[in-house]
NUPADO-767768 format. One record per residue (C-alpha): residue number from 0; x, y, z. Coordinates in pm, 1 decimal. Layout:
<gukes>
GUKE     i       east      north         up
GUKE   NUM          X          Y          Z
...
</gukes>
This chain:
<gukes>
GUKE     i       east      north         up
GUKE     0     1530.8    23940.7    15307.7
GUKE     1     1160.0    23979.1    15244.4
GUKE     2     1057.0    24319.0    15107.2
GUKE     3      688.5    24408.3    15117.7
GUKE     4      551.2    24757.0    15059.0
GUKE     5      243.2    24870.5    15248.5
GUKE     6      -57.2    24887.8    15016.1
GUKE     7     -179.0    25204.7    15188.1
GUKE     8      127.0    25423.8    15243.3
GUKE     9      394.6    25254.0    15031.0
GUKE    10      647.3    25220.1    15313.4
GUKE    11      843.9    24897.3    15354.2
GUKE    12      693.2    24667.3    15613.8
GUKE    13      913.2    24560.0    15899.2
GUKE    14      874.3    24185.2    15934.4
GUKE    15      869.9    24101.9    16307.6
GUKE    16     1135.1    23857.7    16431.0
GUKE    17      871.3    23601.8    16535.1
GUKE    18      764.0    23559.3    16170.7
GUKE    19      909.9    23246.1    16012.9
GUKE    20      981.2    23369.2    15660.3
GUKE    21     1021.6    23010.0    15542.8
GUKE    22      651.7    22947.4    15605.6
GUKE    23      412.8    23215.7    15727.9
GUKE    24       48.5    23286.4    15657.5
GUKE    25      -75.8    23563.9    15881.9
GUKE    26     -102.9    23932.0    15953.1
GUKE    27      156.3    24206.8    15987.3
GUKE    28       89.7    24571.2    16064.8
GUKE    29      257.6    24867.7    15902.9
GUKE    30      444.7    25076.3    16159.8
GUKE    31      416.3    25386.2    15941.5
GUKE    32       37.3    25406.4    15898.6
GUKE    33     -106.6    25126.1    16111.6
GUKE    34     -260.5    24931.2    15823.5
GUKE    35     -299.0    24558.5    15868.6
GUKE    36     -188.7    24329.2    15586.8
GUKE    37     -232.4    23956.0    15546.5
GUKE    38       86.7    23807.3    15405.7
GUKE    39      183.7    23463.6    15284.6
GUKE    40      551.2    23367.9    15273.8
GUKE    41      717.0    23044.9    15162.6
GUKE    42     1087.9    22980.7    15127.9
GUKE    43     1159.8    23340.4    15233.1
GUKE    44      965.1    23466.6    14929.0
GUKE    45      637.5    23654.9    14912.6
GUKE    46      358.6    23433.6    14781.2
GUKE    47       95.5    23705.3    14816.3
GUKE    48      -40.0    23978.6    15036.8
GUKE    49     -344.8    24199.9    15066.3
GUKE    50     -496.2    24463.7    15288.2
GUKE    51     -711.2    24347.0    15577.3
GUKE    52    -1029.3    24559.3    15581.5
GUKE    53    -1030.3    24804.1    15868.4
GUKE    54    -1290.8    25002.3    16052.5
GUKE    55    -1032.3    25265.7    16137.4
GUKE    56    -1150.9    25600.3    15995.7
GUKE    57     -791.7    25714.2    15938.1
GUKE    58     -704.1    25409.4    15729.0
GUKE    59    -1036.9    25410.1    15546.7
GUKE    60     -988.6    25779.3    15460.0
GUKE    61     -633.3    25713.5    15333.9
GUKE    62     -753.3    25424.9    15115.4
GUKE    63    -1027.3    25644.2    14969.4
GUKE    64     -770.9    25918.3    14895.2
GUKE    65     -538.0    25671.8    14720.7
GUKE    66     -822.3    25526.6    14514.1
GUKE    67     -925.5    25876.2    14409.0
GUKE    68     -566.4    25950.5    14301.2
GUKE    69     -568.5    25634.1    14089.5
GUKE    70     -900.1    25731.9    13929.0
GUKE    71     -765.8    26078.4    13845.1
GUKE    72     -459.2    25917.8    13688.6
GUKE    73     -690.4    25701.3    13476.1
GUKE    74     -589.4    25377.0    13642.6
GUKE    75     -789.1    25105.4    13809.3
GUKE    76     -669.8    24985.1    14153.3
GUKE    77     -566.3    24647.0    14011.4
GUKE    78     -367.1    24787.4    13714.9
GUKE    79        4.4    24705.8    13714.3
</gukes>
């Protein structure tokens, strides 16, 4: 089972049945917040994923809020 958390809301992404988890390089949307993520899977394992830039004001606002929370916590967005 492939487990990917949305980079905007943190919810687990539901991988659609049409996605071949053995080899997939494409986009999946988060059902919780509507964000679009580009994912790369190989051998049923996550090779990488990132947020696809959006022009949606709701998503843009949520990203800005999350980045501000990180700044207040003294972290950079790419910190682990």
